[in-house]
N, C-alpha and C positions, 0 to 999 in steps of 0.2 A: 774669584780671587784670581787676578793675572800674576804671573811670574815671567820676566823675561830675564836673560842672562848676556852681558857683555862677555864675549870671549876673551881668556887670558892670552897672553902670548905663549904659554905653555900650551895651551889648546891648539893656538893656530899651528905651532911646530909640530905638534903631535900630529894634525891632520896632514903636513905636508911629508912626514917621516913615515906615515902609516904605523905608527907606534901606539902605545898606551896613551889612552886620553885621561887627563889628568882631573884631579879636582878642582871645581870651581865653586864659590859660593855665592847664592842667589838669596835675597832678602824677601820673604814673605810679605806681601801688603796685606792691609784690610779687604773683607769680601768687595770684589767688582770695582778697584779704584783703576785709574790711570797712572802708571809710573812716572814720576815727576821729575826722575833724576837716572842717569846711568849707574848701574851696580859696578861695584870696583871688586875684584876678585884677588884673592891671594895668589902667591906663585906656586907652581906644581909642586906638591908634596908627594901625593900617593894617587892609585888609581880610583875611579869612582865605581861604586858598586850600587848602581841605582836599583837593579833587580836583581839579588843575589840567588834567588831560587829558580831565576828563569820562566817565571809563571805568568808574566805579564804578557798579556795578548799584543803580537807585533802590531808596529803602526801600519805596515803595508798590507798586512791580511785583515785589518778591521775595515768594514765596508765604507763606501764612500755615500755621505748623504747630500743629495742635492736640496739646498736649502729652499729653494722655491716651490719645492713639492716633497716635502718629508712625509713618510707615512706614519700612521697613528703611533705603531712603536717607536719609530724614531723620533717622533714629537715628544713621546714619555721619556727618551733617553736625554732628550735636551731640556729636561726638568730636573735633571741629576746633576750631583757633583761628579767631576771627571775630569779627563784629558782631554783635550780636542787639538787637532790640527786643522788649518785653515787652508784652502785651496782658491786658486783663480780659476778663472773660465777655461783655462787651457790644462786644470788638473794639476798646475805645479804648486808646490808646497811654499805657502808664505811665511806661516807662524805656526808657533806650538806654543800652547798655554794651559793653565788650568783654572779652574772656576769652581764656585759653591753652586752655580746654577749655570751651566754651560749655555743654556739658551739665551737668556740675558747678555751674557758675555758676547755671542755672537752678533746677537742685535745690535749692541753697540758698536761693534768692530764694522757691521754693515753699514751702519749709519755715516761712520768716519770715512769709511772707504769702499763705497758703493760698487766700484768698477773692480774691485780685487777680491771681496768676499762672495764666493759663491758656491761652495762646497765644504763639507768638513768630514773629516773623520773622528768619532767620538767614542771614548773608552769611559762608560758609567762605571764610578767607584762610591756608590752610596755610602758605604759604611766607613770609608778610609779617612784616616786623621790627616791635620795638615801635612803632617812628616810624610806619610804614605803618600799624597797627592804630590808632593814634592818630588820624592823619589820616582813615582811613575813618570811625571813630567821629564824628569833628567833621562829616564832611559826612553822615551820616545824622542826626545831632542838629540840623544846620542844616535840613536837607529837613523835618524834623518841626515846626521852627518856623514857616518859609516856610508850611507848608500849613496849620497851625492858629493862628498867630500868638501862641503862647505855648510856654514850656518844659515837655516832659513832667514830670509832678508828681514823679517820683523823682530826677529831676537837678535841680529846682528847690531852692533852699534852704528850710528849715522842716523840720516834724515829718515830712513825707512822704518827703523825701530822707534824713531820720536813719532811716525805718523800713527803706529798702531798704540801709542802711549800718551796721545796728545792731551787729552783731557780725562778728567774722571767721569766715570759713567754715572748718570744722573739716575736718582730712584724713578723707576717708572711710575707715571700717573696712574691712580687706580682706574678701573673701568668704571662707567656709571652704571648704577643699580635703577631699576623702575619700581621696585618695591621695597620694603623693608625686610621681606624674607617672612612675612607671617601667613602667606597664602593669599590668593585670589579672592577668597571670601571677606576678608577684611578691606578691600579696596572700595572706595566711594566713587570712583569714575573707572572707566573701562581701560583695559590695557592698551586699546588704539589710542584714546585720549593721551595717555603716558607716552606714547610712542611719537605722537604728534608734539607733545609740550618739549620731549627733548630734542628734536628735529628743528623746532622753531627756536629753542634756546640756546643753540651753540651752531657756530658757524659751519664746522667741519664734523660730522658722526658718521663713523663707520660701525655697522653691525657686523661682527663675523664670528666665527666658529673658534672660540678660545679666546685667550687673553692677549694684551698688547706685547707682552713679552713671550708667548707661548702659543701662537695660533695652531689650531688643530688640523688645517687643511691648506694645501697648497695655494689656493684661490685666495685663501685668507691672508696668507703670508705675503701674497704679492701685493696685495691692496696696501698692508702695511708698509712694506718695504718701497712702494711707490709715493705713499705720503710721506714717510721718512725722507726720502732722496729729494723730494721738492720742498723739504723743510717747512711742512705743513702742520700748523697747531690743530690737533685734532682730538677729539673723543671716542672712546670705543666702549661699545656694547657686546657684551658675550651673550651670543644667544643660545649658548649650551649651559648657562647658569639657569638652571630650572628652581633654583632656592629664591634667588631674588627676580629673575625675568621668567616666571613659570609661563608656559605656551607662546614665548616669544618667538620661537622659531617657524611657527607657521602665522601668528598674527603679522609679522613683519612682511611675509610673502602677500597675505590680502592686502595688507594697508598700500604697499606700494604697486600691487597687482603685477609684481616680478616673482618669477618662480624659484630663484636660485639665492645662495647667500655666498659670498658676502654681498652688503649693499652699502653704498657711499650717498650719503645727502650733504649738499652744499649749500648755505644759505637757505635752508628749509626745502630745498627742493631735491627729489630723489635724481641723481645722477646715472647711476648704473653699477655692475659689479667689475670684476677683475680686468675683463677686456676691454670694456669702456674706459674704464680709468687708465690701462695702459696706452691706449690711443690717445687720450687726452694729454699724458703725461709726455708722450712721443712729440705732439704738435705744439707743446707748450701752452696749450688751453688749459690744464688743470691749474698753473698758478693764476692765470687770468681768472679764472673762474672763482678763486678762494679771495684774490685781491685785484678786483678790478681796477683798472687804471682810469676809468672816465665813468 
């Protein structure tokens, strides 16, 4: 769930006067949408009490997560509901939001604004109600205003805000599963044959650690980001899903004769991992490989 708030005249005046920040109303949306209209606020009436007990972890003391290389603990945080603050490559705050699954929201932002979304501070609130999430969001947004004297670009009205809410987040495509989950003993063909069938049946396949929305290593995150930035239509296979893909982590290494994961296949051929894909993306060859012009 994303929330943004257009500042009221009262809030702008309060910033200028260094006085009390006034209440402003925000309309909560369904899970993970793009906000399609500006939110209008009431005239200032009374002070905001977003964190009356003073127990919320402050924005600036929350660790900064580099989104291209999250640790396992940080990846777990991205799977939870909470408040998040997005930073660009120079660690400048761009947007404060809330979500029922922070990782999906960040991936959606990164897809829309790949040059802006580089890092994030995340405050997981797994048991919070919608109202409690909103209050925590208000507190973090207010802390950013207090620290900088201005509203983050993605939360302020205008073109920048429209870019953060330009479209609704699509429901992510599910990962491919090599087996129905009944165990290898029920298979009539080998796992290697199933891998061969997958890479031959789909134009682009990424074998990664984790899912499309929650990669579990920095290299897997990088591969998915590069494919998203190139606007490539691709499938994902989670090598850590031992229920549906038992033994795949070692099988895919033997199949490609490549010792590391992630691995990307294009048009049935093994291309490489994160470093090779980054080189192909930088040279423009990635798009050419996926959609050859001749």
